[in-house]
N, C-alpha and C positions, 0 to 999 in steps of 0.2 A: 376234253379234247387236248391232244398234245400240241404245244406250240411249235412253230418252225424252228425256234432256236434250241429246242430240247435235243434233237438228234446231234446237233453240232456240239452241245455241251457234253453229251455222253461220249462222243468220239474224242473230245478233248480230254475227258477224264480217263478214257481208255489209254490214250497216249501218255498221260501223266503216270498211269500205272506201269506202263512198259518202261518208262524212264526210271522209275523207282526200283523196278526189278533189276535193271542193268546196274544201277548204283549199288543195290544190295549185293549183287554178285561180284562186283569188282572192287568196291571200297572196303578198306580195313587195314589191319596191321601188315598183312601179307598182300602185296599188290598183285593184281591179276588183270590181264588185258582183256579187251572185248572178244578177241578171237578165241582166247583160251576159254572164256566164259561160254561162248557159243558152242564150242566143241564139247565142253563138259555138260552142257544142258542136254545134248543128244544122248550122252551116256547116262545121264541122270534118269531119264525116262525109260531107257532100255535096261537099266540096272546093270550096266557093264562095270567091271572093276576099274579103278583109277590106275593110270600108267605112271604118273609122276606126282611130285609134291603139290603142284598147282591144282591138279585134278582131285587130289585127296581133299584139299581145302574146300573146293567147290562142291564135290559130290557128298562129302561126309559132314561138312559143317555149314557152309553158307547156303547150299541148295536146300537142305531140309528147313533151315531157318526162314528163308525167303518163302518157301511153300507154306510153312506154318503161319507166317505173317499174313499172307494172302487169305488163307482160310479163316484164321481167327479174326482178323480185322474185318473181313466181309461179313462174317457171322455176327459179331457184336454190333456192327452198324445196322444190319438187317433187323436184329432183335430190337435195337433202339428205335428204329423207325416204327416198328409195330407198336411198341409200348407207348411211345409219345403220341401216336395217333389214337390208340385205343383209349388212353386216359386223358386225351386232349390237353396235354401239358408238355411244353418243350423242355422242362427241367426233369423229366422222367428218364431213367436209364434202365438197361436190361436187368439190373439187380433190384428193381423196385419191389418185387415179390419175394425177395430173399434167396433167389437162385444162387447167387455168388456166395452168400454166407453158408448156404447148405452144402454147396460143392466144396467150399473151404473146410467145413467141418468134416466132411467125408475124407478129404485128402489128409487133413491133420490127424484124424484118427488112424488112417493107414500108415502114416509116417510114425506115429506114436507106437503102433504095434509092430513096426519094423517089417512091414510087408513089402513085397517086390513092387516095382513101378507099375506094372499092369494092374495089380490089385488096388494100388493107390488111385490110379486114374478111374478105375471102375467104381470105387467108393465115392469119388468126387462126382462122377456122373449120376450115380444113384442118389447121392445127397442133394444135389441140385433139383432133381425131379421130385424127390420126396418132400422137400421144403415147399415147393410151389403147390404140390398136391394138398399139403396140409393147409396152406393159405386158402386155397380154393374151397376146401371142405369147411373152413371157418366162415367164408363168405356165403356158402350155401345154407349154413345154419342160422345166420343172422339175416332176417328178412325185414322188410319195411323200410330199408335205408338204401341210399344210392349204392348199387353194386360195385361201381368203380372205386368209390371211397372206401367201402369195406375191404376190398381187395388190397388197396394201398395200406390201410391201417393194419390189416392182418399181416401183410408183408413186413411192416416195420416191427411188429411184435415178434414174429417168428424169426426174423433176421437178427433181432437183438438177443433172443435166446440162443441162437446158433453162435453168435459172436461171444456170448458168455461162456458157452461150452468150449469154444476155441481157446479162449483165455485160460480156462482151467487146465486144458491139456498142455498148453505152453508152460504153465507153472510146473506141471508134473513131469514134463519131458526132460530127457537128458540134456543138460546145458552145453555139452561138448559135441554132441552128435546130432540128436534129434531137433533141438531147438533151432540151430542155424538152418537146417533143411526146411523146417516149418516156416520160419521167417522169410526165407528166400522164395518159397512157393507162394506164400500169401502176397508177396510183392509182384508176382508175375514175371515170367521169363520164358524165352524161347531158346535158351542156351543149350540145354541137353536134349532137345527134342529130336526125334528121328523120323525119317520119311514114313516108316511103317505106322507110327503112331498117328500121323496126320491122315494117312490114307484110311486108317481104321476108324477115324472119327467122321470121315466124309459121308458114309451112308446115312448116319443119323442126321447130319446137317441137311443133306438132300431131302430126306423124308420130311424135315421141318420146313424146308423152303417150298416144296411142291404145293401144299395147301395154301400158302400165302400167295403164290402166283395164280392159282386157280380161283381164289376168292378175292382177288385184288379190288374189284369194283364194289364188292360187298363190304370190304374193309373201309373203303371210302365212305360208304353210307353209315357204317357203325361209328366212325369217328364223329359223326354229327350228333349222336346221342341215341338212346334206346327208343324214344318216342318216334323219331324220324324213321328209324330202322323198322319198327313195327308198322308204321304207316305205309311202308313200301312192301310189306308182306314178309319181312325177314324175322326169323327167330333170334332175337338179339342175344339171349342167354346162351343158346347153343353155339351161335357163331363166335361169341366171345370165348367160350371154352375151347373151341378148336384153334382160334388164333393164339390164345395164351399158351395152349399146349404146344403148338408149333414153335413159337418164339422161345419157350422154355427149353424145348428139346435142342434147339440150335445153341442157346447160351450154355446149357449144361455140357454139351459136347465140346465146345471150344474151351471152356474154363477147365474141363477135366485134363486137357493136354497142355495148357499154357499157364495155369494158375489164374489168380484174380488180377485182371488187367482193367483198371477203371478208366472212366472218362471217354473211352472210344465211343461207346454207345450213347453218350450224352452229346458230345461235341459234333461228331461227324453227321448224324442225321439232321441236326439243325442247320449246319452249313449247306448240306445238300438241299434242304428245303428252301433256303435262300436262293439257290442257283436254279432249281427246276420247278419250284412250286410244291404245293401240298398233295397233288394227285399221286396216290400210292403207286399207280402203274408206272410212273416215271421216277418217283422218289426212291423206290426200292433199289433199282439197278444203279442209280446215281450214288446212293449212300454206300452200297456194297463196293463199288469201284473206289470211292474215296476212302472207305475204311481199310480196304486192302492196301492201297498206296500209302496211307498214313502209317499203318502199323509196320510195314516193311521199312519205311524211312526211319521211324522211331527206333526200331530194333537195330538198324544199321548204326545209328548214333549211340545206342546203348553199348555196343561192342567196340566202338571206335573213339569215344570221347576220352576214355581213361585207360590205364594199363590193366585195370580190373573190370570185370563185367558189372555194368550198372543195371540193376533191376528195371525192367521196362515200365513197371507201374509207377516208378518215381518220375520218369520223364513224361509219361502221359499226364500225371498229376500237375507237373510244372506247367504244361500247356493248358490243361483243362481247367484248373482252378481260376486263373484270370478270365478265361472265356466264360466260366460259370458266373462270375461277378458281372461281366458285361451283359449276359443274358438277363440277370436280375434287373439291371438298369434298363435294358431295352423292354422288359416286360411291362413297363409302365404304359407303353403304347398299344398293348394288347397283342394277342396271337391267335391265329386260327389254324386248326389242324389241316 
């Protein structure tokens, strides 16, 4: 049952998201007023051409980056909520099954082969899905053990293999052209993203979100364990496969367009859980609102702190690493999904 304070919390998070969008549109090396930002937003959605320098900045640079921050941040936070609840562990992130490592391997392979951007993103998307499919196949063949534990261990092994392949390709890559591009992609960035790329990833993200919304109460039951789920008449194995597939589709879609951005799927779901509780029905929208606002704000800092672009993965790690240590300390008192 949703508490009375939950709607107010969600409204406050929506307001916070609106503020971060305005900050993302107006803040930066090139100052833009709120009026100019409002005018440009109308043209952004109508795909009208810019009329001046301010509109070019908003329509071609900041607008796509803010939109990407919204989509990527919300997607990573949603996947983090699912994985943390599914594995009943607050220290789990969306790359626990190797999806980020697989997507990274696909993208690095595309860069190494000097493929166009669309092909690189396609390989990254396929690599993320293929990695998790391999992990799930391993879990299906290993019987007699805790399925969640086997999935995590399989993800560690497959992720390590993908990481080794990435390291090999980095050694073989051209140090003056390919290696810098590989390094920058692996650190995550929204610098060169375009509106068409974000809109192209949206259908897959929506397809991944729909089952999570429809099965929200079943996901609550699944987070209690397989025995409780079976006692209530649920097919735990089938439900877990659907949930993992949906979360993986979301993660692979956003990583394919943004690169590997860590810590968002770890930090944001836990903070959202502290605000609205563990009920998946209210936890999912809260985490998505927070994740979108957080990544838009971090991306604004990434392009504003220095004269050069700071990879967004560095800033998320600076915030996430101390929070991870705090989670370890707080874990002494227990945690319930």
